[in-house]
C-alpha positions in Angstrom: 14.2 5.4 41.8 16.1 4.2 38.7 18.1 6.9 36.9 17.1 8.1 33.5 20.5 6.9 32.3 19.4 3.3 33.0 16.6 3.7 30.4 18.9 5.4 27.9 21.6 2.7 28.3 19.1 0.1 27.0 17.5 2.1 24.1 19.8 0.9 21.5 17.4 1.2 18.5 16.6 4.8 19.3 20.3 5.6 19.4 20.8 3.9 16.0 17.8 5.3 14.1 17.9 8.9 15.5 21.0 9.4 13.2 18.8 8.8 10.2 16.2 11.5 10.9 16.4 14.2 8.2 13.7 16.7 9.3 14.9 20.1 10.4 12.7 20.3 13.6 10.2 18.2 15.5 7.9 18.8 18.5 7.3 15.8 20.7 4.1 15.7 22.8 3.9 12.2 24.4 4.1 11.1 28.1 7.3 12.8 29.2 9.0 10.0 31.1 12.6 8.6 30.9 12.2 6.7 27.7 10.8 9.8 26.0 13.6 11.9 27.4 16.1 9.5 25.8 14.4 9.8 22.4 14.4 13.6 22.7 18.1 13.7 23.6 19.1 11.4 20.8 17.0 13.4 18.3 18.5 16.7 19.6 21.9 15.6 18.3 20.6 15.6 14.7 17.6 18.0 14.6 16.0 20.8 16.6 13.6 19.4 19.2 10.6 21.0 21.0 9.8 19.0 24.1 6.4 19.6 25.7 4.3 17.9 28.3 1.3 15.7 27.3 -0.1 16.3 30.8 1.1 16.7 34.3 0.2 13.2 35.5 2.3 11.4 32.9 5.3 13.7 33.3 8.2 12.6 35.4 10.2 15.4 37.1 13.4 13.4 36.8 13.0 13.3 33.0 12.6 17.1 32.8 15.6 17.6 35.0 17.7 15.1 33.0 16.8 16.9 29.8 17.6 20.3 31.3 21.0 19.2 32.3 21.6 18.4 28.6 20.4 21.7 27.4 16.9 20.7 26.4 14.1 22.8 28.0 10.5 21.8 28.2 8.3 24.4 26.4 4.5 25.0 26.4 2.4 23.6 23.6 1.9 27.0 22.0 5.6 27.2 21.6 5.9 23.6 20.5 3.4 23.9 17.6 5.9 26.3 15.8 7.8 23.1 14.8 7.0 21.9 11.3 6.8 18.2 12.3 5.2 16.5 15.3 5.3 13.2 17.2 2.0 13.2 19.0 -0.2 11.2 21.4 -4.0 11.4 21.3 -3.6 14.3 18.8 -3.1 16.6 21.8 -0.6 18.8 20.0 -2.4 18.6 16.6 -5.6 19.9 18.2 -3.7 22.8 19.8 -2.2 23.6 16.4 -5.6 23.5 14.7 -7.1 25.9 17.3 -4.1 28.2 16.9 -4.9 28.5 13.2 -2.0 26.5 11.8 -2.4 25.9 8.1 -0.9 22.5 7.8 -0.1 19.7 10.3 2.6 17.1 9.7 2.4 14.5 12.4 3.3 11.0 13.4 0.5 9.9 15.7 1.0 7.0 18.1 -2.5 6.2 19.2 -5.9 5.1 17.8 -7.6 7.8 19.8 -5.3 10.3 18.2 -6.0 8.9 14.7 -9.8 9.3 15.3 -9.3 12.9 16.4 -7.2 13.6 13.3 -10.0 12.5 11.0 -12.0 15.5 12.4 -9.4 18.1 11.9 -10.3 20.7 9.2 -6.9 22.0 8.1 -4.5 20.4 5.7 -2.9 17.3 7.3 -0.2 14.8 6.5 -0.3 12.1 9.2 1.2 8.7 9.7 -0.6 6.5 12.2 1.6 4.0 14.1 -1.4 2.3 15.8 -2.2 -0.2 13.1 1.4 -1.4 12.7 2.7 -4.7 13.9 5.2 -2.9 16.0 2.5 -1.0 17.9 0.5 -4.3 18.2 3.5 -5.9 20.0 3.7 -3.0 22.3 -0.1 -2.9 23.1 -0.8 -6.6 23.4 2.4 -7.9 25.0 4.1 -5.0 26.8 1.7 -2.3 28.0 0.1 -4.7 30.5 3.3 -4.7 32.5 2.8 -1.0 33.3 -0.7 -1.9 34.6 0.9 -4.7 36.8 3.5 -2.2 38.2 0.7 0.2 39.0 -1.3 -2.4 40.8 1.7 -3.6 42.8 2.1 -0.1 44.1 -1.3 -0.5 45.8 0.1 -3.4 47.8 -2.9 -5.6 47.4 -2.7 -9.3 46.9 -3.7 -9.9 43.3 -4.1 -13.7 43.0 -7.8 -14.6 43.6 -9.0 -11.0 43.0 -11.9 -10.6 40.6 -11.0 -8.2 37.8 -13.3 -6.8 35.1 -11.6 -5.6 32.0 -13.8 -3.1 30.0 -12.5 -2.8 26.5 -11.1 -5.9 24.7 -8.9 -4.2 22.1 -5.2 -4.8 22.0 -4.4 -3.3 25.4 -7.4 -5.0 27.0 -6.3 -8.4 25.6 -2.8 -8.0 27.0 -4.1 -6.9 30.4 -6.6 -9.7 30.6 -4.1 -12.4 29.7 -1.4 -11.2 32.2 -3.8 -10.8 35.1 -5.2 -14.3 34.4 -1.7 -15.7 34.4 -1.0 -14.4 37.9 -4.2 -15.9 39.3 -6.9 -13.2 39.0 -10.4 -14.2 38.0 -10.9 -12.1 34.9 -14.2 -11.1 33.4 -14.3 -9.1 30.1 -16.8 -6.7 28.6 -16.7 -4.7 25.4 -19.5 -2.8 23.7 -18.4 -4.4 20.4 -20.0 -7.8 19.8 -17.1 -9.2 17.8 -14.7 -8.3 20.6 -16.9 -10.0 23.1 -16.9 -13.1 21.0 -13.1 -13.0 20.7 -12.9 -12.7 24.5 -15.1 -15.8 24.8 -12.9 -17.8 22.4 -9.9 -16.7 24.5 -11.6 -18.5 27.4 -12.7 -15.4 29.4 -16.1 -15.0 31.1 -18.0 -12.2 29.3 -20.3 -10.1 31.4 -21.3 -6.4 31.5 -22.5 -6.4 35.1 -20.2 -8.9 37.0 -19.0 -7.5 40.3 -15.3 -7.0 40.6 -12.6 -6.1 43.2 -10.7 -4.2 40.5 -12.1 -2.5 37.4 -9.6 -1.9 34.6 -10.7 0.5 31.8 -9.1 -0.2 28.5 -11.4 1.9 26.2 -10.5 4.5 23.7 -13.5 6.7 24.7 -14.8 8.2 27.9 -16.9 6.1 30.2 -18.8 7.0 33.4 -19.9 5.0 36.4 -21.9 2.5 34.5 -19.3 -0.2 35.0 -18.4 0.7 38.7 -19.7 -1.5 41.5 -19.6 -0.8 45.2 -16.2 -1.2 46.8 -14.2 -1.7 43.6 -10.8 -0.2 42.7 -11.0 1.7 39.4 -7.8 1.7 37.3 -7.7 3.5 34.0 -5.6 2.3 31.1 -7.3 4.2 28.4 -6.2 7.3 26.5 -9.1 9.4 27.9 -9.1 10.4 31.5 -11.8 8.8 33.7 -13.6 11.6 35.4 -14.4 11.1 39.1 -18.1 11.5 40.0 -19.7 11.9 43.4 -18.4 13.1 46.7 -14.8 12.8 47.7 -14.7 10.6 50.8 -11.0 10.2 51.6 -7.7 11.0 50.0 -5.1 8.2 50.2 -2.5 9.9 47.9 -2.4 8.0 44.6 -5.9 6.6 45.5 -9.0 8.6 46.4 -12.4 7.2 47.4 -15.6 8.6 46.1 -19.3 8.0 46.9 -22.2 8.5 44.6 -25.8 7.1 44.8 -24.7 4.6 47.5 -21.7 3.3 45.6 -18.3 3.7 47.1 -15.3 3.3 44.8 -11.5 3.8 44.9 -10.0 5.8 42.0 -6.3 5.3 41.2 -4.2 8.2 39.9 -7.1 10.6 39.6 -8.4 8.7 36.6 -5.3 9.2 34.4 -3.7 6.2 32.8 -2.2 4.4 35.8 0.6 2.8 33.9 2.1 6.2 33.2 0.8 8.2 36.2 2.1 6.0 39.0 4.4 3.5 37.2 7.2 3.6 34.6 4.9 2.9 31.6 5.6 0.3 28.9 8.8 -1.7 29.2 11.9 -0.2 27.6 12.4 -2.8 24.8 8.9 -2.2 23.4 9.1 1.6 23.4 12.5 1.4 21.8 10.8 -0.2 18.8 7.8 2.1 18.7 9.9 5.3 19.1 12.3 4.1 16.4 9.4 3.6 14.0 8.0 7.0 14.9 11.4 8.7 14.3 11.9 7.0 10.9 8.3 8.0 9.9 9.2 11.7 10.3 11.3 11.4 7.1 8.2 9.9 5.2 6.3 13.1 6.1 8.5 15.0 3.7 7.0 12.9 0.8 4.1 14.1 -1.3 0.8 12.7 0.1 -2.1 14.0 2.1 -4.5 12.7 4.7 -3.8 9.9 7.2 -1.8 6.8 6.2 -0.5 3.8 8.1 3.1 3.3 9.1 4.9 2.4 5.8 5.8 -1.3 5.6 9.4 -0.6 4.9 9.8 1.2 8.2 8.3 -1.7 10.1 10.5 -4.2 8.3 13.6 -2.0 9.0 13.0 -1.9 12.8 12.0 -5.6 13.1 15.0 -6.6 11.0 17.3 -4.7 13.4 15.7 -6.4 16.4 16.0 -9.9 15.0 19.6 -9.2 13.9 20.7 -9.7 17.5 21.8 -6.1 18.0 18.7 -5.3 20.1 
């Protein structure tokens, strides 16, 4: 296991931009892993932080212990929503706040799934969505796929020559498909959106809804069932929504469980949670250093007079990118 200090040692942008955060308090509800711990620690030097788990599967015990050693305790979500400002994932904390009767939510949201949830929230809201930014695009297209690769390598199966079906050809799906093709997998793509299927075809991928696969990778932003699962395949989720197991549990292999339903036997990785976070170290440090820096700087923008959901301001993107290209990254 690599120490949390290794991650922090390399998150130079977070260390620089945490100093510029001017909000008095912030709750952070994103996968609680070493990179998140580093951001929380750096933020704690300049503002009050409320650290809370997104869920158990994406939470790394070593990150919690590392934070505790530095005087930062992890609190439950009901405690975290007392903060005036949030950095959130999939609108998990925002939804808790709404149910608890909070009058106003001020949030930097990291995901498209979360942005869609925020559009349904009834209370007053000031939200900045990072998902549509170029910085998030770099993370999703070029970096997140390495978390998938790390998760697959933990299964100790030989990947070249394996048939892989990618369901969902958004940013993350594109990145996963491209990387797996480069290492010798035969990649087939499907997306319910016709334009994305066309894009996959122009990228040179076979497009098929029903092609059999050794490995099924779900990259959707909505829940799916067994409609894409064929007999004998390994199911790996990379989406924001948990894949719910269906059928009878046949055997428990630890991070993999086999299920059978209607004559179909399949192998589910990490109980249907996002495998890149549940059994791997997530997106590489350099990409999250950029995304977290943009999210921290966006907190200051929440103090301005606006309402509703807006995209990450261009000046924040330019500031982070400029720092990366300056050679100080």
